[in-house]
N, C-alpha and C positions, 0 to 999 in steps of 0.2 A: 685679592678678591675675598670679601667677607662671606663666610658660609655658616656662621653660627649667630644665634641671638640668645640673650639671657633667658633663664627659666621663667622669670616673671613676664617677659615679653611674649614668650611662647604660650604661657598660661592665659595671657590677655587675649591672644588670637583664638585660643581654644574656647574660651568663654564666649567670644564674639560669634564663633561658628555655632556653638551650642544655642545661642540666642537666635541666630538665623534659622536653625532647624526647628527650634522649640516654639512653633506656633501653638496657640492655645487649642486649636483644633485637634492637634495630635493627642491631647489628653483623652479624647473620647474613645479612641480605638483600643488601647490596652484595657480600659475599663470594660468595654463591651466584650472583649476577648475573655477577660477574667470571669465575667458573668456566665458566658456560654461554655467555657472550657471546664469550669468546676474542678473536679478532682484530677482532671488531665491538664491542670494549669501549666505545669512546668515544661512539658514537651511543646505545648502551644506557644509559651513565652519564648522558648529557644528559637523556634521557627520565626516568630515575630521579630526577634532581635536581629536575626540574620538579614532580613529585608528592610526592617525599619531603622536599623542602626548600622549594621555592617556594610550594606550596599551604599548608603550615603557617604561613608568614609572612603570606599573604593572609588566612588564617583569623583570626589574632591581630589584624590590621589591621581586618578586618570587624567583629569584636566591639567594637573601640575606636571605629571610625567610627560604628557604629550607636547608640552611647550606651546600649545595653541593659545591665541589671544582671547577666544571665547568659544562657546558651544557651536556656533554656526561655522566657524573656521574648522573645528575638529570634524563635524559631521559632513562638511563639504569635501572631505577626503573620499567619500563615497561618490558624490557628484555635487556641483554647486546648487543645482535645483533641489536635490534631496536635502542639502544643508539648510536651505530656506524653509522647505516644507516641514521637516522634522523639528527644527528649532521653533518654528511658528506654532506647531501643534503642541509642543511641550510647554511653551509659554502660556498658551491659551488654557491648557489643562491645569497648570499650577496657578493660573490667574482667573479670568472671568467665567470660565466654564464650570469649574468645580471648587478649587481651593479657596478662592476669594469669596464666593457665595457662602461657603461653609463657615467662614469667619463670622458672618452675620448670624447664621442659624445656630452656631455653637454658643455665641454670646447670648442669644435669646434663650436657648434651652437650659443653659447653666445659670444665667443671671436673672432672667425675667420670668420664664415659664413657671417656676415653683410658686410664684405669687399671683398667678393668673388663673381664673376659672376656665375649665376646658372648653365651654361653649364660646368663649371670647378669644380663644387662643389664636385663630387665624387672623382675626382683625388686629390683635395686638402685635402679632408677628409683622403684619404689613406696616403698621405705624412705626414699630421699632426699627425695621430694616430701612424704611424711608429715611429716618433720622440718622441711622448708622452709616448708610452709604452716601448721604448728603455730606456728613462730616468727612468721610473718605474722599469725596470729590473735592471739597474745599482745601483739605490739607495736601492732596495730591497735585493740585494746580500750583501750589507754592510749597514744594517739599523743602522744609527747613530743618534746622538742627533740633527743633522742638521734638519732632517725632523720634529722632535718634536718642535724645536725652530721656524722653519718656520710656522708650524701649529699654534703655540701660537701667532705669530704675525698676521697671516692671518685671524684667526677666528675673533678677534676684528676688523680687517681691513674691512672684509666683513660686519660686523654688522654696523660699522660707515657709510660705503658707502650706505648700504641699508637704514639705518636710515635717511640719507639725502634725498635719492631718495623717500622714502615713505612719508617723511614730505612734499615734494613737491607735491606728489600725493594728499595728504589730503588738502593742502592749495590751490592748483590749479589743479584739476582733468583734465586729458587729454580729457575727453569727458563724455557724459551721459552714464548711465548703460543701456544696451540694453535688449531686451527680451531674456529669456533663450533658449538654444539649446534644441532640442527635448528630449534628455535623462533627462534633468533637469526640464522639464515642470511640471512633477508630480514625486514625490519621490526624490526630490533634496537631502534630508537628506541621504537616502540610497546610492545614487550615490556618495555623498561626503564620506560616511563611507567606501565604497569599494575603492574609489580613494586613501584613506589614506593607503591602503595596499601597494601601489606602492612605498612609501618611504622606505619600508622594515625595518623601525626602530624597529618595535616590534620583528622581527626576530633577528636583530642585538643586541637588548637589552639583549637577552639571552647569548650573547657572552660578551657584554660590562659590564654586571652586576658584573662579577668577578674582572674586572679592578677597578671598584668603590670600591668594598669590600676590595681589597688589599690596595688601597690608604687610606681607613679609618683605616685599621689595622696598616698601617705604621705610623699613627698618635697616636698609642697607645691604640685605642679602641679594646677591645677583647671580651666583652660580646655580646651575640647574640642580646639582646634587644638594646644595644648601637649602634651596627652596623646597625640594622634595622631602628632605629630612625634617625641616621645621613644620611643613604641612602635615607629615605623618604624626609628629609629636602633638601638635595642636589638635589634629583630628582625633587622636587617642584620648585626649582630655575631654573633648566634646562627646565622644562615643561613650565613655564611662559615665558621664553625667546623665546622658539620655537613657542609657541602659538601666541605671539604678532607679530613675524616676519611672520608667516604663514598667519595671518589675513590681515596684511598689503599688502603682495604680492598678495593675492587673490583679494583684493580691487583694486590693481594696474591692475591686469588682467581684472577685470570687467569694469574698466573705459577706457581700451585701445581699446575695440572692435570697437567703433564708429570711431576711428581715423585710426586704422591699420587693422581692420577686424579680422577674426578668423585665428589663426595660427594652423598648424598641431600639434605642441607640444608647451610646455611652454617656451622653450629656447629663441626664438626670442622676447618674450614679454619683458624680462628684458633688452635686448640690445636695443630694440626699445624705451623703456621707458627712458633709460639712454641717448640715442641719442636725444630724444624729449626735455628733460629738460636741458641737459648739452652739447649737440653737439658732435662733433667727439672726443673731449678730454674726455668726460664722457664715451663714448663707449670704448675708448682705456684703460682707467683706470679700468673700470669694467672688460674688457677682461683679463688684466694682473692678476688681483686679482682672478678672477674665474678660470683661467687656472692653476695658482699655487695652489689654494685650491683644485681643482679637482686632481691635481698631488699628493698632500700629501695624499688625500683620497685613490687614486689608490695604492700608495705605502703601506699604512696601510692595505688595503684589501688583497693585494698580499702577504705581509709579514705574516699576520694572517693565511691565507690559507696554505702557505708553512710550517709554524710552526706546524699547526694542523696535516697536512697529513704526515709530517716528523716524528712527534710523533707517529702517527698511524701506519706508515710503515717505520721504521727506516732504512731498507735496502736501501731505495731511499733517496739520500741526500737532504738537504734543498736547495742547489744550483739547483739541477735538477728540483725540484718542482717549484722554482721561474721561471726558464727558461720556463718550460712547461706552467705554468699559465699565464705568461706574453704573450706568443705566442698565446694561446687560446683566451685571452682577446682581443688582437689586431685583430684577425680574426673576432670575433663576433662584435666588435665595428664598423667594416666596413659595417655591415648590416644597420646601421643608427639608430638614436634614436627612431624613430617611430616604427620600427620593433622590436627593443629590448624591448620596453615597451609592445607592443602587445603580444609578445611571453612570456614575464615574467608573464602576468596575469594568464594564466592557472596554472602555478607552484604556484603562490601566493594563488590562490583560493583553491588549494589542501593543501598547507603547513600551511597557516595561522590558519585554524581551529585546526590543530594538535598542533601548538605552543600555541594558546590561552588556549586550554584544558589542556595542560601540566602546564601552569601557574596556572590555577584553582586547579589542583591536588596538586601542590606544597603548596598552601595555606591551603587546607583541609586535607592534608596528615596526620598530627598528630591526627586528629579526628578518623581516621580508622587505626591508628598504622602503616601507610605506607604499608598496605597490597597490594601485587602485583596484586591480583585478581581485585582490583578496578582500578588500572592503566591499566591493560590489557583490561578489559571489556570496559572502557571508550574510550581508544584510538582506539580499534577495531571498535566500533560503529561510532565514529567520522570519521575514515578512510573510512568506507563503504559509507559514505555520501559525504565527501569532495573529494574523488577520482572522483566521477561523476560531481561535480562542476568543477573540473579541466578539465575533458574531454569535458564537455559542452563548457567551455571557449576556449579550444583548437579548437574545431570544429568551433566556432564563429570566432576565429582569422584566421582560414584557409578559412572561407567562405563556409564551406561544411555542408551538413545535418548531424544530429547526426547518429552515427552508429546504425544499426538496433537492435543489441543486447542490446544497452543502453536504448531503448525506454520503455520496461516494468519497469525497475528500476526508470527511471525519472518520468513516469506516477504515479507509486506507491508513490514516494516521494512527488510529486505535490499534490496528493490527501490527504495525511496523515500528512505531516510535516508542522507545522506553520512556516511562514517566509521563506519557501524553495525558492520561486521565488525571494526573496530579497537577497539570498546568505547566509542566516543564518539558513538553515534547520537543521544543525547539533547541534545548541545550546541547544534546549529543550531536545532532546534525551540524549545528553552528561550529562546535569545536572541531569536528572532522573536516569541515570545509576550510576552517582557518589553517589547520595543519597541512592538508593536501595542497591547497592553492598557495600557502606560504612557502612550502618546499619547492613547488614549481617555480614561483617567482624568484626564490633565492638561487635556484639552479640557472635560470635564465639570466639573472643578473651577473652571476659568476662567468657564464659563457660569453656574455657581452663584454665583460671586463677583460677576458683573456683573448678575445678576438683581435 
């Protein structure tokens, strides 16, 4: 039984995983973080790397370690209905609700907006996203190797362009690093930690994990330990590449504020940086590459969602799902990047704890013999806390007071749960429930075996 592959093969899988995670939309968040964190840049970056890079690696490893065929199978360990609901919500989040519309708005803000008058901006966004998602629709209806090949060329292309840009930033910074914005003056680490949620890569890792595993199996590795080791090595390569790029872009953002001021989102930071160092030619080159990279990401997300829901509801054709998702994505994209990010935060505050806890359960599952009671208990406790985190974020996004019925729950959580105000109130209860119910399940299992 083969359990090793050559370093070159492992590196190829690592680069593939990097390309899967490295959607052009991810460029905007470290840039925005850098602008806002200022002198508190590095604590914020460390927090960002934990959730933006570390958690995606844990997610891929969790899928590999669990031995599940896909996310629905893993999450169905809680309950088959939960498996369908959780997986569907996750696909919609990284697809037509948030991540896919973001590809169009990021492509617009980085590639097109610098050349457009402000008064025409909304109209040009409408026209651009109409063309952008029409292209997404056409390619998604007949997903061919063209998209894969373009992606393989674009991923290295973006890295080379960014490498040159970031080298210039280090050699000749645009300006001095300014004081942090209010949110980053104290608790910059936690701000960065929660900002890393916006990449959505930890959620996507639960989908991408099986792609990596299949690629490793195709190379002849069949043992569970061999797959896990190769996944870990390939994941390490992807993690290092992502981490270096994120740190560089965050530094770019931090050095840009004295020259350009604070932007509403991270999109204009990159285009302004390219223009500053390389003039109009640099801006145009960056625009072309970013637009094409966003397009391949958009096609990939639309295709993945249509395939999943067609498998879930075979009576509705793949073609119908592609048309439906491309239409929804186009409509949402026209709310603008700032609004998409603002309204994605409540969903991410709700969904991320459930995803992280599922990863933990996947690793500890053999210790309690995959007992469903442990899964149900832990997910229930996490849900009861994260649902209020999501609702709080929704109220904050809408600029309204918390609903009256929420107040007793929030007050109770604030008084009793460690790290609740930092957005991690679910962590300790989840760990305690895993330990307590895991021990009970193990004892019951031993008692049954000895009976």
